[in-house]
N, C-alpha and C positions, 0 to 999 in steps of 0.2 A: 351509124356516120353518114349521115346527108352528103357528103363528098361522095363517099364511095357509090351510092345511087345515081347520083349525076353523071359519074365515070362510067357507070355501066351503061345508062341512056346514050351515052354522046360516043363511046368509045366501042361496047359491046355489040355482039351479033347472034341471035340465035341462029342455031343449027340445027338441021332434022335431028330426030331423035332425044332432045331436050338439052340439048349439048348448047352452052354457054361460052361463045369464043370472047375472051379479053386479053388475047396476044399481046395487044397494042400496049398494055401497061399494069398486065399483072402474072403472065405466063414468059413468053417466048421474049420480048422485049420489055424492060421494065423499067418502069416509070418513077426513078431514083428519089425522086423531092417525095411522091405522092406514098413511095414506100415508106421513106420515116415519118412521112403523117400518122400510117396506118399501125409501125412501130409503136408509136407513142400511144397510141388512141387502147390501143391492146393494152400498154403497159401499162394506163392510166386504169383499166378497167380491172385488172388484178392484182394494183397496187398491194392490198392487203392480203394477201395471201401468204404471203413468204414463199416466191417463187424460188426455186436456185437453181431449175434447170427448164429449158425450152425443147423440147421434142416433136418433132417432126419425120413425114417420110420422103424422100427422095422421088422428084426431083423440084415439080414445080412450086412444093411447100418450103424449100429450104430459104428463099428469098424473104418469104415475108418473117417466117421464125427468125433469121438472125437478125433484122429490122426490130422485132422483141426485144431478140435477147439483149442486144447492145441498149436498147433503151430500159432495160431491166438493171444494165450490168451483171449479167449472169450467162453462162454458155448456153450455148444451142448445139445438141445432137440431135444430128438424122439417123432412122433407120435405113438403113440398106436395101432394097428391093431384091438380091443377091447375094449371096456370102461371099465375096473374093477373098483373095489370095494374099491382100492388107487387113482383113480381119479376121487377127488367130486368137487363139483362146477360148475363153467360155464368151458363150453368146447366149443372149435373148432371142428366141424367135417366134412368128407369129405366121399365120397365112392371113394374107387380106384379097379379096375379090376388089379387083377395079372395074367399076360402072363404065368409064369412059374407054377402055381397052379391052372390057370382057375377057379378062384372064384374072388368071391366079398368080399372086408372088406371094413368096416367102421373105417375109423382112425380116432382118436382124440387127440389133445394136451390141456393139462389145457389152459385157461385162463389167470393163472398166468403164466406161462414161456414163453410167444407168446408175446408182448405188442406193443400197439402202439407205433410206435419210433423207434421200432428194425429194423436195415437194413439186411435181412435174408442171406444167403447163404445156398443152397438147396444142399445136397451131398449124394450120392446113388452109391451102387456097379455098379451096372447097368444100363444104360438108354438105353432100349428098344423103346418101341412103348411110352414112356414116361407117363404112365398111374399113376404110382406111382407121379413123379412130377409134374404132373397137381393137383393132390389132394394136395400134399403138399402148392403148390402157393394157392390151394384155401383157406387151412388154414390162410396163410400169409396174404390174401384179408383181409378175415373176421377178425384178428386181427388189421387190420388198419397197417398194417408194411408193410415194403419196400424191396423187391425183387430184389438182387444186384445181381444174378447169378444163374447158377446151374453148379455142377462138378459132373461126374460121374467117379469113375476108368475105366470101360471100358462101350465105348458106340457101341453098335451093331447099326450102321448107317444103314445098309440096311431093316433096322425095321422103320425108317424116324422118330423115335420120336425126336430127337434133332435139325434134320435140321425143322422141324415141331414150335419145341420153337423159333429157329434162325429166322424163318419168323415172328416168333409174337414180335422179338427184344428182347426176353431174351439173356442174355451173358453167352454161353454155352461152357465148356474149359474140354474136357474129355482126362484122362490121356493115352488113346487108343480110336481110332475109328476103327472099324471092316468094312470093305464094301462088304465081301463076305466071307462064309465060307461053307466048306463043311466038310466029313468024313476024306477026305485026304490034306485040306489046309484051310487056313486063312490068307485073304487078309487085309492090314492094308491102310485105307485112308493115303494118303502124303501131 
């Protein structure tokens, strides 16, 4: 998505430690018109996959996953990073290591919302090492559902998570793939 690359170049900022700050349009403040365009683009990429659910992890993935769910006309489910009192009954759980926060989270989703027979599209804001998406894939497996693919708004190709998932046979479609970045430049995959 050329528009995503342009948005990153005009509004993104590279922070120390390989962090790309896109809070002005994707995370903390959301460009809702652009969000709708992202949702429609991802829906188009997976239109023939029979998606019945869109799954993400809280919190930054929720907006884009909701936009995809709306564009596809299917429910969006998000895994919570901690089991809370409003998540009762049986749950699927997995442990995920966060690159950004350098900590482990136990993600959970109620078994009421992820069902055997669901065809699940995973959506997130970033794909770096792929840890969050691997945790979500584990939830899909536990539910007896089928993974149809993965989409990220921004993939940090230089961290290898997307390529690893592709080698495993997972359909991965990212709106922008960054192959290299430093304080002065960002290089996108062609």
